N, C-alpha and C positions, 0 to 999 in steps of 0.2 A: 317339178320340177322345182315346185316352192322349198321342198324337205331338202332337199338337196343342196339352196340359193342358201336356205337358214342354215345348215352344217358347217356348209363351205365358208362362211361369216363370221357365226363364232368361233372357228379356227382361224381365222387369219389376226380377226383381232380381239383372241383372246379375251374377252372381258371379266371383268372382279365377281356381276354380278350378272347371269339372267332369271328373267321374269320368264315366267308360264303359264299361260291358263288351265290349268291342269290341277288335281289336288294329289298332293304325296305318294298317297293310298291307289294311282291312277297310274302314278310313274314306280311307286314300291311294282304291280302288277303288271306296268307293259316296257317293264325293265329286261323281264321274264320271257319278251319277246324277240331274244335276239335273232333271230331268221329273217323276222321279218325286211320286206325286201319295198314293197313296194304299198298303195293304199288300198288294192285289192284285197289283199292277202291280211291289212287289218282291218279291214270289216270284216273279217270274219269273227274278229274278237271283240270287234264293238259295242253286242252285249254285255257281252263279264265285264271288260274292261269300264262301262257305263255305272254299272252300280256301285266304281265305286269315285262318281262325279259326287259334287254335293248338293245334291235335288232332296234331300230332306230337308228344306227349310221353308220348302214351294205346298206342304202341305193342305195350308189354305189357302195357297192361291189356288193350287189344283180343283181341290174338293169341290170348290165355286165359278168356277170359271176358266173349266178348262176347257171346254171345245170352242172357246174364242182364244185361245191362247194357242189353241193349234192352229186353230185356223189363221190366227195372222202369222204364225212362227212358218205355213205351208206356205202363205205369200210373197215370207222375207223371202223366202228361200229359190222360191220359182223366178219369184223379178230380180236375184243375186245370180242367182246360175243364167237367165235366157243373156244379164247383160254384159256379166263377164266370160259369159261362154263356160261357166266350170262345167268339168261331165255330170256324169249320172249316180256316182258314189259320193257327193258335195256335200259335206253337213257341216249346218251353219255352226252349230253348238258344242258341235263334239270334237274334245282333241284328235288332232289326226296325227299320223306318222313325221308333219311337221314339227309334233311339239315334242313326240318320240327321237327326232335324231337331235332337237334345240338342248333336249338331255344330255345326251349320249357328249356331247361336244360338249357342254357343259363340266361335264366328268372327267373327260378328257386331257383339257388344259386346265383344268383345276378351280371354276369357275363357283362359285355361289350359286345351289338354285334356288330359286324365290318362288312357290305357289304362289298363284293368286285365285284360288279356284278355279269352280266354272265360268266360265260367263255368264248364263245366267247361274243365282242364287240371291239365297233370301237376299243379302244389302241389295243386288243390281234390281233390283225389281224393283 
């Protein structure tokens, strides 16, 4: 539902710029998935697409605090799922179908795509 609302909003408002929480490389590869129409289908490709999100800046943090990070991420994700009643396929830090639809709609209306990178990268830590 979120993906369809995002798509409809962009196509109705026709903004000049659409900002998405993904990298240009992610969109280059997600754009090839023109046949994907649901989050379940998108999840089949998440491992491939995740390679293109900028997690490279996390090497120092990851090597030193990996288990603390994973514990916090699991806790936050579980709380969000419980509070907002998201389904089992909710991933807090991965671009999903709504980002793909936002990019497609932006191109459709001629809006400039502004990539902000992944939600958790070296700068936002």
